[in-house]
C-alpha positions, 0 to 999 in steps of 0.5 A: 962630303969633304967639300961640304964640310970645308964650305960649312967651315968657311961660312962659319968663319965668315959670320963673325966678320959679317956681323962685325962689319954691321958695327960702325963703332963700339963703346966700352964694348957696347956696339953702335950698329949701322942700323942705329945710324940709318934709323937716326939719319932717317929721323933727321931726313924726315925733319928736313935734313939731307942725307950725306956722308957729312951727316952720317959722320955727325950722327955716328959721332953723336951716337958715340957721344950719347953712349958715352954719356948714358953709360956714365949716367948708368954707372953713377946711378943717375938713371935710377933717380926718381926725377929722371925716371919721371922725365924718361916716362914723360918723354916716352909718352910724348914720343908715342902720342906724337907717333900715334897722331902721325900714324893716324894722319897717314892712314886718313889723308886729306884729299883734294876734294876736302881741301876744295870744299874747305876752300869754298866754304871759307871763300863763301864766308867772306862773300860780301865782306869789305876791306878798307883803306884807312888813315888815322891820327893817334894822340894821347889825349882827347883835347889834342885829338879834338883840336886836330879834328877841328883843323881837318874839318876846316880843311880836309887836305891837312890830314896827311900833314897833321898825321906826320907832325902829330900822330904817335903811330910810328908805323903810319905817321910817315905815310900821312896816317895811311894804314893801307888795305885790311879787313876791319877785323884787323883792328881793335874792337872800337877802331873796327866799329868806327871803320865799318860805319864809314863810307868811302871818303868819310871821317869820324865825327869825334875821336875814337878811344882805344887802349892805344890812345885817341884816334881820328879815323878816315876811310879812303876807300873800300872794296870787296875782300880779295880772297886768295887763290887756292894754291896760295892757301892750300898748305894752310887749309891742309893744316887746318883739316889735319888739326880738325882730324886730330881733334876729333880723333882725340875726342873719340879716344877720350869719350871711349876711355873709361875715366873714374 
């Protein structure tokens, strides 16, 4: 019986020491626990940080500083200000919405089969479409464009030299006006329309006007759109499917809500 009493007393003495060991610091009597540190570190790791002694030291210091400032805000009555309460509530709502969306995605993961199906759909949409190797000369006024176009029609070999000397497009002038390969959709509407009407080796009959000025456009070559391999675009497709999932979920919640 005496031994049991002694053991009980020893346990009673040990409990406060154990509880104290779980506090990494106290600020004006307010404890910062190891759990606080662990949870903060977990959040940072989920955002891409690496758990390390240095990170934990930084987190501990950050929690101490926050506690100091929070206590000061509460003491001075800042926390009771209406604008501060509004910000706190909006922050709380934002955190809950983000957590809800993350939880929904975790419970409804995108499968490889869904990614493959979306990839096949996108690839099919590009079937039969072309991309173009285009050159152009950009000038500010129509008369200059007409004069340059007349010179090129008289001697097509002059295109690159005239582009270098006259084009106002700094990105292509040095390359003789060459814009490289791209689908027509990469260009503004009037430019794109002109490109799609030209065949390999053809040039516009008259300058094309866009918001940038007047263009002399030549299509050097065409080829079928080269669709990237699945492994190159898988992250983008997964993100696309995630956004669609969330949009559908948000609409479902909105439609079910009783809004007056």
